[in-house]
All heavy atoms as TSV, in Angstrom:
chain	resi	resn	atom	element	x	y	z
A	1	MET	N	N	71.531	32.892	-67.609
A	1	MET	CA	C	71.148	32.206	-66.299
A	1	MET	C	C	72.412	31.453	-65.898
A	1	MET	O	O	73.042	30.743	-66.623
A	1	MET	CB	C	70.014	31.261	-66.469
A	1	MET	CG	C	69.585	30.626	-65.228
A	1	MET	SD	S	68.061	29.799	-65.571
A	1	MET	CE	C	67.420	29.391	-63.966
A	2	GLU	N	N	72.694	31.590	-64.573
A	2	GLU	CA	C	73.842	30.895	-64.010
A	2	GLU	C	C	73.627	29.369	-63.887
A	2	GLU	O	O	72.570	29.017	-63.518
A	2	GLU	CB	C	74.130	31.397	-62.627
A	2	GLU	CG	C	74.917	32.683	-62.539
A	2	GLU	CD	C	75.137	33.062	-61.079
A	2	GLU	OE1	O	74.270	33.067	-60.319
A	2	GLU	OE2	O	76.247	33.485	-60.796
A	3	THR	N	N	74.658	28.678	-64.124
A	3	THR	CA	C	74.596	27.217	-63.961
A	3	THR	C	C	74.757	26.968	-62.439
A	3	THR	O	O	75.277	27.779	-61.756
A	3	THR	CB	C	75.587	26.452	-64.703
A	3	THR	OG1	O	76.914	26.849	-64.305
A	3	THR	CG2	C	75.384	26.615	-66.194
A	4	TRP	N	N	74.493	25.760	-61.954
A	4	TRP	CA	C	74.582	25.426	-60.526
A	4	TRP	C	C	76.104	25.512	-60.178
A	4	TRP	O	O	76.365	26.084	-59.012
A	4	TRP	CB	C	74.008	23.997	-60.216
A	4	TRP	CG	C	75.104	22.905	-60.484
A	4	TRP	CD1	C	75.173	22.238	-61.745
A	4	TRP	CD2	C	76.049	22.408	-59.726
A	4	TRP	NE1	N	76.178	21.278	-61.583
A	4	TRP	CE2	C	76.738	21.429	-60.275
A	4	TRP	CE3	C	76.454	22.664	-58.412
A	4	TRP	CZ2	C	77.730	20.660	-59.843
A	4	TRP	CZ3	C	77.500	21.892	-57.833
A	4	TRP	CH2	C	78.108	20.930	-58.587
A	5	ASN	N	N	76.979	25.178	-60.924
A	5	ASN	CA	C	78.343	25.304	-60.585
A	5	ASN	C	C	78.908	26.764	-60.565
A	5	ASN	O	O	79.726	27.042	-59.744
A	5	ASN	CB	C	79.300	24.383	-61.456
A	5	ASN	CG	C	79.196	24.641	-62.956
A	5	ASN	OD1	O	77.998	24.452	-63.507
A	5	ASN	ND2	N	80.228	25.013	-63.624
A	6	GLU	N	N	78.376	27.630	-61.414
A	6	GLU	CA	C	78.686	29.037	-61.322
A	6	GLU	C	C	78.160	29.528	-59.997
A	6	GLU	O	O	78.862	30.418	-59.359
A	6	GLU	CB	C	78.128	29.827	-62.557
A	6	GLU	CG	C	78.867	29.449	-63.820
A	6	GLU	CD	C	78.121	29.907	-65.088
A	6	GLU	OE1	O	76.858	30.140	-65.032
A	6	GLU	OE2	O	78.774	30.174	-66.058
A	7	LYS	N	N	76.960	29.209	-59.642
A	7	LYS	CA	C	76.390	29.652	-58.444
A	7	LYS	C	C	77.204	29.205	-57.248
A	7	LYS	O	O	77.488	29.951	-56.187
A	7	LYS	CB	C	74.940	29.267	-58.264
A	7	LYS	CG	C	74.028	29.841	-59.115
A	7	LYS	CD	C	72.519	29.402	-58.881
A	7	LYS	CE	C	71.586	30.008	-59.866
A	7	LYS	NZ	N	70.214	29.654	-59.596
A	8	LEU	N	N	77.751	28.000	-57.270
A	8	LEU	CA	C	78.556	27.464	-56.227
A	8	LEU	C	C	79.776	28.285	-56.191
A	8	LEU	O	O	80.274	28.656	-55.016
A	8	LEU	CB	C	78.908	26.006	-56.531
A	8	LEU	CG	C	79.802	25.260	-55.527
A	8	LEU	CD1	C	79.136	25.119	-54.212
A	8	LEU	CD2	C	80.069	23.849	-56.050
A	9	LYS	N	N	80.514	28.537	-57.279
A	9	LYS	CA	C	81.636	29.387	-57.286
A	9	LYS	C	C	81.440	30.768	-56.673
A	9	LYS	O	O	82.244	31.347	-55.941
A	9	LYS	CB	C	82.313	29.360	-58.612
A	9	LYS	CG	C	83.635	30.213	-58.751
A	9	LYS	CD	C	84.140	30.162	-60.085
A	9	LYS	CE	C	85.496	30.913	-60.128
A	9	LYS	NZ	N	86.029	30.762	-61.594
A	10	ASN	N	N	80.423	31.321	-57.157
A	10	ASN	CA	C	80.053	32.769	-56.673
A	10	ASN	C	C	79.743	32.807	-55.277
A	10	ASN	O	O	80.084	33.799	-54.554
A	10	ASN	CB	C	78.906	33.294	-57.526
A	10	ASN	CG	C	79.274	33.570	-58.989
A	10	ASN	OD1	O	80.539	33.821	-59.294
A	10	ASN	ND2	N	78.397	33.627	-59.827
A	11	ALA	N	N	79.075	31.788	-54.690
A	11	ALA	CA	C	78.824	31.657	-53.293
A	11	ALA	C	C	80.169	31.711	-52.493
A	11	ALA	O	O	80.339	32.300	-51.457
A	11	ALA	CB	C	77.937	30.449	-52.966
A	12	ARG	N	N	81.149	30.950	-52.966
A	12	ARG	CA	C	82.405	30.822	-52.292
A	12	ARG	C	C	83.184	32.112	-52.386
A	12	ARG	O	O	83.547	32.630	-51.279
A	12	ARG	CB	C	83.265	29.638	-52.912
A	12	ARG	CG	C	84.701	29.614	-52.386
A	12	ARG	CD	C	85.496	28.643	-53.026
A	12	ARG	NE	N	85.716	28.797	-54.455
A	12	ARG	CZ	C	86.638	29.722	-54.944
A	12	ARG	NH1	N	87.257	30.467	-54.206
A	12	ARG	NH2	N	86.644	29.805	-56.313
A	13	ILE	N	N	83.210	32.782	-53.545
A	13	ILE	CA	C	83.860	34.034	-53.663
A	13	ILE	C	C	83.240	35.104	-52.904
A	13	ILE	O	O	83.942	35.955	-52.286
A	13	ILE	CB	C	83.951	34.405	-55.220
A	13	ILE	CG1	C	84.887	33.351	-55.977
A	13	ILE	CG2	C	84.356	35.767	-55.446
A	13	ILE	CD1	C	84.755	33.549	-57.471
A	14	SER	N	N	82.005	35.155	-52.732
A	14	SER	CA	C	81.220	36.121	-52.069
A	14	SER	C	C	81.534	36.154	-50.622
A	14	SER	O	O	81.431	37.230	-50.016
A	14	SER	CB	C	79.742	36.038	-52.265
A	14	SER	OG	O	79.185	34.939	-51.547
A	15	ILE	N	N	81.932	35.043	-50.073
A	15	ILE	CA	C	82.365	34.998	-48.614
A	15	ILE	C	C	83.873	35.063	-48.403
A	15	ILE	O	O	84.424	34.876	-47.346
A	15	ILE	CB	C	81.683	33.865	-47.872
A	15	ILE	CG1	C	82.133	32.495	-48.448
A	15	ILE	CG2	C	80.170	33.981	-47.716
A	15	ILE	CD1	C	81.521	31.350	-47.612
A	16	GLY	N	N	84.567	35.222	-49.635
A	16	GLY	CA	C	86.057	35.295	-49.484
A	16	GLY	C	C	86.897	34.176	-49.115
A	16	GLY	O	O	87.855	34.284	-48.534
A	17	LEU	N	N	86.338	32.898	-49.375
A	17	LEU	CA	C	87.026	31.693	-49.067
A	17	LEU	C	C	87.786	31.046	-50.275
A	17	LEU	O	O	87.232	31.149	-51.393
A	17	LEU	CB	C	86.210	30.662	-48.425
A	17	LEU	CG	C	85.639	31.060	-47.067
A	17	LEU	CD1	C	84.754	29.911	-46.567
A	17	LEU	CD2	C	86.717	31.272	-46.079
A	18	SER	N	N	88.876	30.405	-50.070
A	18	SER	CA	C	89.522	29.591	-51.154
A	18	SER	C	C	88.808	28.297	-51.348
A	18	SER	O	O	88.081	27.850	-50.425
A	18	SER	CB	C	90.972	29.317	-50.761
A	18	SER	OG	O	91.021	28.459	-49.653
A	19	GLN	N	N	89.098	27.721	-52.447
A	19	GLN	CA	C	88.525	26.310	-52.675
A	19	GLN	C	C	89.058	25.376	-51.498
A	19	GLN	O	O	88.293	24.535	-51.032
A	19	GLN	CB	C	88.936	25.808	-54.082
A	19	GLN	CG	C	88.204	26.485	-55.152
A	19	GLN	CD	C	88.712	25.873	-56.529
A	19	GLN	OE1	O	89.811	25.188	-56.624
A	19	GLN	NE2	N	87.839	26.047	-57.545
A	20	GLN	N	N	90.230	25.523	-51.191
A	20	GLN	CA	C	90.803	24.666	-50.049
A	20	GLN	C	C	90.102	24.837	-48.908
A	20	GLN	O	O	89.696	23.880	-48.149
A	20	GLN	CB	C	92.252	24.922	-49.910
A	20	GLN	CG	C	92.869	24.040	-48.921
A	20	GLN	CD	C	93.011	22.535	-49.463
A	20	GLN	OE1	O	93.540	22.284	-50.474
A	20	GLN	NE2	N	92.377	21.656	-48.699
A	21	ALA	N	N	89.765	26.059	-48.468
A	21	ALA	CA	C	89.035	26.336	-47.201
A	21	ALA	C	C	87.619	25.662	-47.228
A	21	ALA	O	O	87.174	25.095	-46.328
A	21	ALA	CB	C	88.906	27.813	-46.985
A	22	VAL	N	N	86.890	25.817	-48.339
A	22	VAL	CA	C	85.619	25.226	-48.451
A	22	VAL	C	C	85.786	23.699	-48.377
A	22	VAL	O	O	84.901	23.073	-47.718
A	22	VAL	CB	C	84.906	25.694	-49.650
A	22	VAL	CG1	C	83.514	24.947	-49.848
A	22	VAL	CG2	C	84.656	27.194	-49.677
A	23	ALA	N	N	86.657	23.155	-49.106
A	23	ALA	CA	C	86.820	21.681	-49.218
A	23	ALA	C	C	87.117	21.178	-47.731
A	23	ALA	O	O	86.631	20.139	-47.312
A	23	ALA	CB	C	87.957	21.330	-50.113
A	24	ASP	N	N	88.021	21.873	-47.021
A	24	ASP	CA	C	88.289	21.482	-45.663
A	24	ASP	C	C	87.056	21.417	-44.852
A	24	ASP	O	O	86.816	20.507	-44.061
A	24	ASP	CB	C	89.339	22.352	-45.032
A	24	ASP	CG	C	90.740	22.249	-45.653
A	24	ASP	OD1	O	90.913	21.263	-46.321
A	24	ASP	OD2	O	91.498	23.143	-45.415
A	25	LYS	N	N	86.212	22.463	-45.009
A	25	LYS	CA	C	84.946	22.499	-44.134
A	25	LYS	C	C	84.027	21.373	-44.527
A	25	LYS	O	O	83.311	20.892	-43.690
A	25	LYS	CB	C	84.283	23.882	-44.323
A	25	LYS	CG	C	84.957	24.982	-43.863
A	25	LYS	CD	C	84.942	25.214	-42.310
A	25	LYS	CE	C	85.580	26.492	-41.933
A	25	LYS	NZ	N	85.505	26.645	-40.403
A	26	LEU	N	N	83.971	20.999	-45.794
A	26	LEU	CA	C	83.105	19.943	-46.186
A	26	LEU	C	C	83.769	18.512	-46.080
A	26	LEU	O	O	83.144	17.539	-46.385
A	26	LEU	CB	C	82.770	20.215	-47.744
A	26	LEU	CG	C	82.012	21.405	-48.100
A	26	LEU	CD1	C	81.871	21.626	-49.574
A	26	LEU	CD2	C	80.601	21.364	-47.397
A	27	LYS	N	N	85.047	18.572	-45.731
A	27	LYS	CA	C	85.776	17.342	-45.458
A	27	LYS	C	C	86.015	16.514	-46.775
A	27	LYS	O	O	85.718	15.259	-46.837
A	27	LYS	CB	C	85.099	16.405	-44.353
A	27	LYS	CG	C	85.116	17.168	-42.992
A	27	LYS	CD	C	84.568	16.324	-41.938
A	27	LYS	CE	C	84.658	16.905	-40.603
A	27	LYS	NZ	N	83.720	17.798	-40.173
A	28	ILE	N	N	86.364	17.194	-47.837
A	28	ILE	CA	C	86.532	16.601	-49.158
A	28	ILE	C	C	87.883	17.221	-49.633
A	28	ILE	O	O	88.310	18.207	-49.156
A	28	ILE	CB	C	85.436	16.867	-50.161
A	28	ILE	CG1	C	85.240	18.356	-50.471
A	28	ILE	CG2	C	84.114	16.228	-49.777
A	28	ILE	CD1	C	84.192	18.564	-51.634
A	29	GLY	N	N	88.437	16.683	-50.700
A	29	GLY	CA	C	89.716	17.123	-51.240
A	29	GLY	C	C	89.367	18.407	-52.101
A	29	GLY	O	O	88.316	18.554	-52.584
A	30	ARG	N	N	90.369	19.236	-52.171
A	30	ARG	CA	C	90.391	20.512	-52.977
A	30	ARG	C	C	90.070	20.178	-54.463
A	30	ARG	O	O	89.181	20.842	-55.079
A	30	ARG	CB	C	91.597	21.386	-52.893
A	30	ARG	CG	C	91.270	22.815	-53.430
A	30	ARG	CD	C	92.452	23.444	-54.036
A	30	ARG	NE	N	93.236	22.506	-55.062
A	30	ARG	CZ	C	92.875	22.386	-56.375
A	30	ARG	NH1	N	91.832	22.964	-56.891
A	30	ARG	NH2	N	93.646	21.546	-57.088
A	31	ALA	N	N	90.680	19.194	-54.944
A	31	ALA	CA	C	90.487	18.852	-56.396
A	31	ALA	C	C	89.009	18.371	-56.594
A	31	ALA	O	O	88.381	18.823	-57.631
A	31	ALA	CB	C	91.446	17.808	-56.835
A	32	CYS	N	N	88.500	17.664	-55.726
A	32	CYS	CA	C	87.054	17.240	-55.839
A	32	CYS	C	C	86.143	18.437	-55.830
A	32	CYS	O	O	85.310	18.496	-56.622
A	32	CYS	CB	C	86.772	16.265	-54.630
A	32	CYS	SG	S	85.090	15.698	-54.625
A	33	TYR	N	N	86.323	19.378	-54.919
A	33	TYR	CA	C	85.504	20.524	-54.805
A	33	TYR	C	C	85.754	21.439	-56.003
A	33	TYR	O	O	84.718	21.868	-56.675
A	33	TYR	CB	C	85.826	21.406	-53.580
A	33	TYR	CG	C	85.090	22.581	-53.557
A	33	TYR	CD1	C	83.743	22.614	-53.093
A	33	TYR	CD2	C	85.573	23.865	-53.975
A	33	TYR	CE1	C	82.893	23.723	-53.068
A	33	TYR	CE2	C	84.731	24.945	-54.003
A	33	TYR	CZ	C	83.374	24.908	-53.566
A	33	TYR	OH	O	82.575	25.926	-53.587
A	34	ALA	N	N	86.981	21.485	-56.569
A	34	ALA	CA	C	87.207	22.290	-57.865
A	34	ALA	C	C	86.380	21.612	-58.937
A	34	ALA	O	O	85.817	22.430	-59.850
A	34	ALA	CB	C	88.741	22.242	-58.112
A	35	HIS	N	N	86.294	20.380	-59.049
A	35	HIS	CA	C	85.567	19.740	-60.086
A	35	HIS	C	C	84.070	20.117	-60.037
A	35	HIS	O	O	83.387	20.181	-61.051
A	35	HIS	CB	C	85.744	18.200	-60.066
A	35	HIS	CG	C	87.030	17.745	-60.556
A	35	HIS	ND1	N	87.688	16.568	-60.213
A	35	HIS	CD2	C	87.969	18.343	-61.401
A	35	HIS	CE1	C	88.817	16.479	-60.788
A	35	HIS	NE2	N	88.989	17.602	-61.530
A	36	TYR	N	N	83.541	20.366	-58.735
A	36	TYR	CA	C	82.189	20.700	-58.672
A	36	TYR	C	C	81.997	22.063	-59.243
A	36	TYR	O	O	81.074	22.401	-59.960
A	36	TYR	CB	C	81.696	20.726	-57.180
A	36	TYR	CG	C	81.693	19.255	-56.572
A	36	TYR	CD1	C	82.092	19.092	-55.257
A	36	TYR	CD2	C	81.298	18.164	-57.224
A	36	TYR	CE1	C	82.152	17.835	-54.652
A	36	TYR	CE2	C	81.316	16.903	-56.659
A	36	TYR	CZ	C	81.685	16.773	-55.419
A	36	TYR	OH	O	81.766	15.472	-54.850
A	37	GLU	N	N	82.915	23.004	-58.897
A	37	GLU	CA	C	82.878	24.373	-59.342
A	37	GLU	C	C	83.047	24.422	-60.962
A	37	GLU	O	O	82.485	25.238	-61.631
A	37	GLU	CB	C	83.904	25.270	-58.707
A	37	GLU	CG	C	83.528	25.726	-57.319
A	37	GLU	CD	C	84.421	26.786	-56.808
A	37	GLU	OE1	O	85.356	27.334	-57.563
A	37	GLU	OE2	O	84.244	27.108	-55.619
A	38	GLN	N	N	83.861	23.478	-61.459
A	38	GLN	CA	C	84.122	23.456	-62.918
A	38	GLN	C	C	82.934	22.768	-63.666
A	38	GLN	O	O	82.897	22.817	-64.906
A	38	GLN	CB	C	85.343	22.798	-63.199
A	38	GLN	CG	C	86.458	23.533	-62.727
A	38	GLN	CD	C	87.855	22.711	-62.661
A	38	GLN	OE1	O	87.876	21.479	-62.961
A	38	GLN	NE2	N	88.910	23.314	-62.200
A	39	GLY	N	N	82.006	22.071	-62.923
A	39	GLY	CA	C	80.978	21.355	-63.572
A	39	GLY	C	C	81.392	20.023	-64.166
A	39	GLY	O	O	80.699	19.372	-64.915
A	40	VAL	N	N	82.574	19.508	-63.646
A	40	VAL	CA	C	83.083	18.262	-64.156
A	40	VAL	C	C	82.381	17.109	-63.392
A	40	VAL	O	O	82.109	15.985	-63.970
A	40	VAL	CB	C	84.572	18.180	-63.878
A	40	VAL	CG1	C	85.105	16.751	-64.245
A	40	VAL	CG2	C	85.314	19.133	-64.721
A	41	ARG	N	N	82.184	17.293	-62.124
A	41	ARG	CA	C	81.469	16.301	-61.306
A	41	ARG	C	C	80.214	17.003	-60.674
A	41	ARG	O	O	80.123	18.110	-60.475
A	41	ARG	CB	C	82.397	15.943	-60.117
A	41	ARG	CG	C	83.583	15.171	-60.632
A	41	ARG	CD	C	84.472	14.766	-59.551
A	41	ARG	NE	N	83.812	13.661	-58.679
A	41	ARG	CZ	C	84.264	13.174	-57.712
A	41	ARG	NH1	N	85.478	13.451	-57.192
A	41	ARG	NH2	N	83.490	12.194	-56.999
A	42	GLU	N	N	79.283	16.097	-60.152
A	42	GLU	CA	C	78.105	16.541	-59.350
A	42	GLU	C	C	78.182	15.872	-58.056
A	42	GLU	O	O	78.534	14.669	-57.923
A	42	GLU	CB	C	76.905	16.151	-60.089
A	42	GLU	CG	C	76.701	16.945	-61.418
A	42	GLU	CD	C	75.403	16.626	-62.162
A	42	GLU	OE1	O	74.667	15.748	-61.610
A	42	GLU	OE2	O	75.123	17.212	-63.132
A	43	PRO	N	N	77.873	16.556	-57.023
A	43	PRO	CA	C	77.957	16.055	-55.672
A	43	PRO	C	C	76.774	15.087	-55.360
A	43	PRO	O	O	75.692	15.078	-56.038
A	43	PRO	CB	C	77.782	17.286	-54.743
A	43	PRO	CG	C	76.947	18.264	-55.617
A	43	PRO	CD	C	77.357	18.047	-57.008
A	44	THR	N	N	77.010	14.225	-54.371
A	44	THR	CA	C	75.938	13.258	-53.984
A	44	THR	C	C	74.946	14.190	-53.259
A	44	THR	O	O	75.167	15.306	-52.896
A	44	THR	CB	C	76.552	12.278	-52.940
A	44	THR	OG1	O	76.897	13.016	-51.786
A	44	THR	CG2	C	77.551	11.335	-53.530
A	45	LEU	N	N	73.723	13.565	-53.055
A	45	LEU	CA	C	72.715	14.319	-52.375
A	45	LEU	C	C	73.104	14.632	-50.933
A	45	LEU	O	O	72.816	15.761	-50.488
A	45	LEU	CB	C	71.387	13.475	-52.312
A	45	LEU	CG	C	70.674	13.316	-53.615
A	45	LEU	CD1	C	69.444	12.485	-53.488
A	45	LEU	CD2	C	70.222	14.670	-54.174
A	46	ALA	N	N	73.735	13.813	-50.301
A	46	ALA	CA	C	74.243	14.034	-48.982
A	46	ALA	C	C	75.265	15.262	-48.957
A	46	ALA	O	O	75.274	16.186	-48.146
A	46	ALA	CB	C	74.947	12.821	-48.335
A	47	LEU	N	N	76.194	15.269	-49.976
A	47	LEU	CA	C	77.148	16.379	-49.990
A	47	LEU	C	C	76.434	17.644	-50.459
A	47	LEU	O	O	76.818	18.760	-49.957
A	47	LEU	CB	C	78.328	16.038	-50.930
A	47	LEU	CG	C	79.408	17.084	-51.035
A	47	LEU	CD1	C	79.942	17.422	-49.646
A	47	LEU	CD2	C	80.551	16.753	-51.902
A	48	LEU	N	N	75.477	17.631	-51.347
A	48	LEU	CA	C	74.684	18.764	-51.687
A	48	LEU	C	C	74.012	19.392	-50.579
A	48	LEU	O	O	74.043	20.568	-50.354
A	48	LEU	CB	C	73.706	18.364	-52.819
A	48	LEU	CG	C	72.697	19.543	-53.280
A	48	LEU	CD1	C	73.633	20.693	-53.956
A	48	LEU	CD2	C	71.709	18.869	-54.237
A	49	LYS	N	N	73.505	18.597	-49.642
A	49	LYS	CA	C	72.909	19.064	-48.459
A	49	LYS	C	C	73.918	19.853	-47.585
A	49	LYS	O	O	73.751	21.002	-47.071
A	49	LYS	CB	C	72.282	17.987	-47.631
A	49	LYS	CG	C	71.665	18.410	-46.293
A	49	LYS	CD	C	71.218	17.216	-45.487
A	49	LYS	CE	C	70.737	17.627	-44.097
A	49	LYS	NZ	N	71.758	18.451	-43.270
A	50	ASP	N	N	75.115	19.281	-47.423
A	50	ASP	CA	C	76.166	19.900	-46.687
A	50	ASP	C	C	76.647	21.169	-47.345
A	50	ASP	O	O	76.810	22.161	-46.628
A	50	ASP	CB	C	77.343	18.923	-46.478
A	50	ASP	CG	C	77.108	17.758	-45.644
A	50	ASP	OD1	O	76.142	17.764	-44.815
A	50	ASP	OD2	O	77.959	16.789	-45.734
A	51	ILE	N	N	76.722	21.233	-48.660
A	51	ILE	CA	C	77.048	22.430	-49.393
A	51	ILE	C	C	76.012	23.497	-49.109
A	51	ILE	O	O	76.418	24.638	-48.712
A	51	ILE	CB	C	77.238	22.117	-50.901
A	51	ILE	CG1	C	78.492	21.310	-51.172
A	51	ILE	CG2	C	77.232	23.479	-51.677
A	51	ILE	CD1	C	78.652	20.778	-52.508
A	52	CYS	N	N	74.774	23.172	-49.187
A	52	CYS	CA	C	73.650	24.098	-48.930
A	52	CYS	C	C	73.647	24.657	-47.499
A	52	CYS	O	O	73.460	25.889	-47.331
A	52	CYS	CB	C	72.321	23.447	-49.308
A	52	CYS	SG	S	72.060	23.205	-51.118
A	53	ASP	N	N	73.984	23.726	-46.575
A	53	ASP	CA	C	74.147	24.239	-45.207
A	53	ASP	C	C	75.192	25.193	-45.037
A	53	ASP	O	O	75.043	26.148	-44.381
A	53	ASP	CB	C	74.213	23.016	-44.279
A	53	ASP	CG	C	72.945	22.209	-44.230
A	53	ASP	OD1	O	71.875	22.732	-44.575
A	53	ASP	OD2	O	73.038	21.053	-43.659
A	54	PHE	N	N	76.363	24.855	-45.559
A	54	PHE	CA	C	77.554	25.652	-45.452
A	54	PHE	C	C	77.429	27.081	-46.023
A	54	PHE	O	O	77.722	28.088	-45.343
A	54	PHE	CB	C	78.788	24.870	-46.119
A	54	PHE	CG	C	79.990	25.800	-46.051
A	54	PHE	CD1	C	80.737	25.855	-44.847
A	54	PHE	CD2	C	80.500	26.568	-47.098
A	54	PHE	CE1	C	81.815	26.579	-44.733
A	54	PHE	CE2	C	81.679	27.347	-47.004
A	54	PHE	CZ	C	82.251	27.376	-45.797
A	55	PHE	N	N	76.737	27.151	-47.225
A	55	PHE	CA	C	76.553	28.418	-47.899
A	55	PHE	C	C	75.216	29.152	-47.482
A	55	PHE	O	O	75.028	30.189	-47.904
A	55	PHE	CB	C	76.670	28.319	-49.344
A	55	PHE	CG	C	77.990	28.029	-49.868
A	55	PHE	CD1	C	78.427	26.914	-50.413
A	55	PHE	CD2	C	79.058	29.040	-49.689
A	55	PHE	CE1	C	79.648	26.661	-50.893
A	55	PHE	CE2	C	80.293	28.803	-50.161
A	55	PHE	CZ	C	80.674	27.682	-50.733
A	56	ASP	N	N	74.439	28.381	-46.718
A	56	ASP	CA	C	73.086	28.929	-46.236
A	56	ASP	C	C	72.195	29.232	-47.426
A	56	ASP	O	O	71.763	30.414	-47.585
A	56	ASP	CB	C	73.290	30.083	-45.276
A	56	ASP	CG	C	71.923	30.379	-44.600
A	56	ASP	OD1	O	71.076	29.465	-44.396
A	56	ASP	OD2	O	71.720	31.568	-44.212
A	57	VAL	N	N	72.179	28.330	-48.400
A	57	VAL	CA	C	71.271	28.393	-49.622
A	57	VAL	C	C	70.404	27.162	-49.791
A	57	VAL	O	O	70.843	26.164	-49.195
A	57	VAL	CB	C	72.077	28.759	-50.923
A	57	VAL	CG1	C	72.827	30.028	-50.867
A	57	VAL	CG2	C	72.940	27.628	-51.207
A	58	SER	N	N	69.369	27.210	-50.462
A	58	SER	CA	C	68.586	26.027	-50.782
A	58	SER	C	C	69.195	25.268	-51.943
A	58	SER	O	O	69.815	25.827	-52.798
A	58	SER	CB	C	67.085	26.436	-51.003
A	58	SER	OG	O	67.013	27.093	-52.182
A	59	ALA	N	N	68.851	24.026	-51.914
A	59	ALA	CA	C	69.258	23.217	-53.107
A	59	ALA	C	C	68.428	23.699	-54.354
A	59	ALA	O	O	69.037	23.756	-55.570
A	59	ALA	CB	C	68.894	21.708	-52.822
A	60	ASP	N	N	67.231	24.142	-54.166
A	60	ASP	CA	C	66.510	24.693	-55.352
A	60	ASP	C	C	67.221	25.933	-55.861
A	60	ASP	O	O	67.251	26.128	-57.065
A	60	ASP	CB	C	65.058	25.168	-54.876
A	60	ASP	CG	C	64.107	23.912	-54.675
A	60	ASP	OD1	O	64.448	22.874	-55.186
A	60	ASP	OD2	O	63.125	24.060	-54.073
A	61	TYR	N	N	67.819	26.771	-55.115
A	61	TYR	CA	C	68.535	27.924	-55.623
A	61	TYR	C	C	69.754	27.316	-56.399
A	61	TYR	O	O	70.009	27.846	-57.570
A	61	TYR	CB	C	69.063	28.763	-54.466
A	61	TYR	CG	C	70.042	29.710	-54.897
A	61	TYR	CD1	C	69.796	30.780	-55.712
A	61	TYR	CD2	C	71.420	29.593	-54.605
A	61	TYR	CE1	C	70.721	31.783	-56.127
A	61	TYR	CE2	C	72.436	30.333	-55.041
A	61	TYR	CZ	C	72.044	31.470	-55.802
A	61	TYR	OH	O	72.995	32.289	-56.242
A	62	LEU	N	N	70.488	26.386	-55.871
A	62	LEU	CA	C	71.750	25.964	-56.470
A	62	LEU	C	C	71.449	25.290	-57.876
A	62	LEU	O	O	72.221	25.571	-58.805
A	62	LEU	CB	C	72.585	24.993	-55.654
A	62	LEU	CG	C	73.460	25.612	-54.667
A	62	LEU	CD1	C	74.293	24.518	-53.938
A	62	LEU	CD2	C	74.469	26.644	-55.258
A	63	ILE	N	N	70.363	24.590	-57.925
A	63	ILE	CA	C	70.066	23.869	-59.175
A	63	ILE	C	C	69.149	24.671	-60.101
A	63	ILE	O	O	68.801	24.223	-61.179
A	63	ILE	CB	C	69.427	22.532	-58.912
A	63	ILE	CG1	C	68.138	22.567	-58.226
A	63	ILE	CG2	C	70.401	21.603	-58.140
A	63	ILE	CD1	C	67.474	21.206	-58.147
A	64	GLY	N	N	68.819	25.962	-59.764
A	64	GLY	CA	C	68.132	26.797	-60.566
A	64	GLY	C	C	66.599	26.813	-60.669
A	64	GLY	O	O	65.952	27.343	-61.531
A	65	ARG	N	N	66.081	26.307	-59.537
A	65	ARG	CA	C	64.636	26.257	-59.514
A	65	ARG	C	C	64.071	27.525	-58.840
A	65	ARG	O	O	62.868	27.833	-59.139
A	65	ARG	CB	C	64.131	24.986	-58.691
A	65	ARG	CG	C	64.470	23.685	-59.423
A	65	ARG	CD	C	63.995	22.518	-58.730
A	65	ARG	NE	N	62.537	22.535	-58.879
A	65	ARG	CZ	C	61.632	21.878	-58.125
A	65	ARG	NH1	N	62.075	21.067	-57.217
A	65	ARG	NH2	N	60.298	21.916	-58.303
A	66	THR	N	N	64.735	28.237	-58.118
A	66	THR	CA	C	64.394	29.437	-57.588
A	66	THR	C	C	65.555	30.453	-57.684
A	66	THR	O	O	66.662	30.069	-57.949
A	66	THR	CB	C	64.092	29.321	-56.004
A	66	THR	OG1	O	65.274	29.055	-55.326
A	66	THR	CG2	C	63.041	28.317	-55.785
A	67	GLU	N	N	65.216	31.696	-57.518
A	67	GLU	CA	C	66.229	32.794	-57.649
A	67	GLU	C	C	66.939	33.049	-56.336
A	67	GLU	O	O	67.999	33.682	-56.403
A	67	GLU	CB	C	65.464	34.141	-58.085
A	67	GLU	CG	C	64.911	34.008	-59.482
A	67	GLU	CD	C	65.966	33.980	-60.545
A	67	GLU	OE1	O	66.924	34.743	-60.548
A	67	GLU	OE2	O	65.859	33.151	-61.531
A	68	TYR	N	N	66.465	32.559	-55.181
A	68	TYR	CA	C	67.125	32.800	-53.943
A	68	TYR	C	C	67.435	31.650	-53.150
A	68	TYR	O	O	66.640	30.683	-53.217
A	68	TYR	CB	C	66.253	33.787	-53.115
A	68	TYR	CG	C	65.988	35.151	-53.880
A	68	TYR	CD1	C	64.655	35.228	-54.482
A	68	TYR	CD2	C	66.896	36.152	-54.015
A	68	TYR	CE1	C	64.398	36.462	-55.157
A	68	TYR	CE2	C	66.573	37.191	-54.783
A	68	TYR	CZ	C	65.368	37.381	-55.314
A	68	TYR	OH	O	64.998	38.478	-56.104
């Protein structure tokens, strides 16, 4: 089963964007975003909402409560 950070990375790769491009869209630093993908940090609820909106996925999907 994929972890939330693996799902985050796979979502980014599936749309062909760099970490920098996603970080720019979310208005955060690239290193900060990279830490989310590496599982070093966890986003705030507000940022989690923005991430879900950006990738058009539910928070339940990212955190492993649903398959889609």
